[in-house]
C-alpha positions as CSV (number, residue, x, y, z in Angstrom):
1,L,45.6,78.1,-2.9
2,P,46.7,74.5,-3.7
3,T,48.2,74.0,-7.4
4,S,45.4,71.3,-8.2
5,V,42.3,70.4,-7.2
6,V,40.1,67.0,-7.6
7,L,36.9,67.4,-9.2
8,E,34.3,64.8,-10.5
9,V,33.1,64.7,-14.2
10,V,29.4,64.7,-14.2
11,E,28.7,64.9,-17.9
12,T,31.2,64.2,-21.0
13,P,30.5,62.4,-24.5
14,P,31.3,58.6,-24.5
15,E,34.5,57.8,-25.9
16,L,34.8,57.1,-29.5
17,K,36.2,53.8,-31.0
18,G,40.1,54.5,-30.8
19,G,40.1,57.4,-28.8
20,T,42.9,56.4,-26.6
21,A,45.3,56.2,-30.0
22,T,44.3,59.5,-30.9
23,K,44.0,61.7,-27.7
24,R,41.7,63.9,-29.1
25,P,40.5,66.4,-26.3
26,K,36.7,66.5,-25.7
27,P,34.3,68.7,-23.4
28,A,33.7,68.0,-19.6
29,K,31.4,69.4,-17.4
30,L,32.9,69.1,-13.8
31,S,30.8,69.0,-10.5
32,T,31.3,72.8,-9.8
33,G,29.5,73.4,-13.2
34,I,32.8,74.5,-14.9
35,E,33.8,72.9,-18.4
36,I,37.2,72.0,-19.3
37,M,38.5,69.8,-22.0
38,V,39.7,66.4,-20.9
39,P,41.2,63.2,-23.0
40,E,38.6,60.9,-24.6
41,Y,39.4,58.1,-22.4
42,I,37.7,60.1,-19.4
43,A,34.2,58.9,-18.6
44,N,31.3,60.2,-16.2
45,G,31.8,59.8,-12.6
46,E,35.4,59.8,-13.0
47,R,37.6,62.3,-10.3
48,V,40.3,64.2,-12.4
49,L,42.9,66.8,-11.4
50,V,42.7,70.3,-12.4
51,N,45.2,72.9,-12.4
52,T,44.0,75.7,-10.4
53,T,46.4,78.2,-12.3
54,T,45.1,77.4,-16.0
55,G,41.9,75.8,-15.3
56,E,43.2,72.8,-17.5
57,F,43.0,68.9,-16.9
58,A,45.9,67.9,-15.1
59,G,45.5,63.9,-14.8
60,R,43.4,61.4,-13.3
61,A,42.9,61.7,-9.6
62,D,43.7,58.5,-7.5
């Protein structure tokens, strides 16, 4: 099993003004149907890395 997988964000609320400064997490539904918490700067359609051990956000995918 890989340590992380790349998944697409299909639904997440828009970033609030000043979100990059506060780094508050927000829920995001992924292409597989699971929901994880991501930083506010992540938008719909972005590809993210998800840690397969913890199921948590691990970063933006290239």
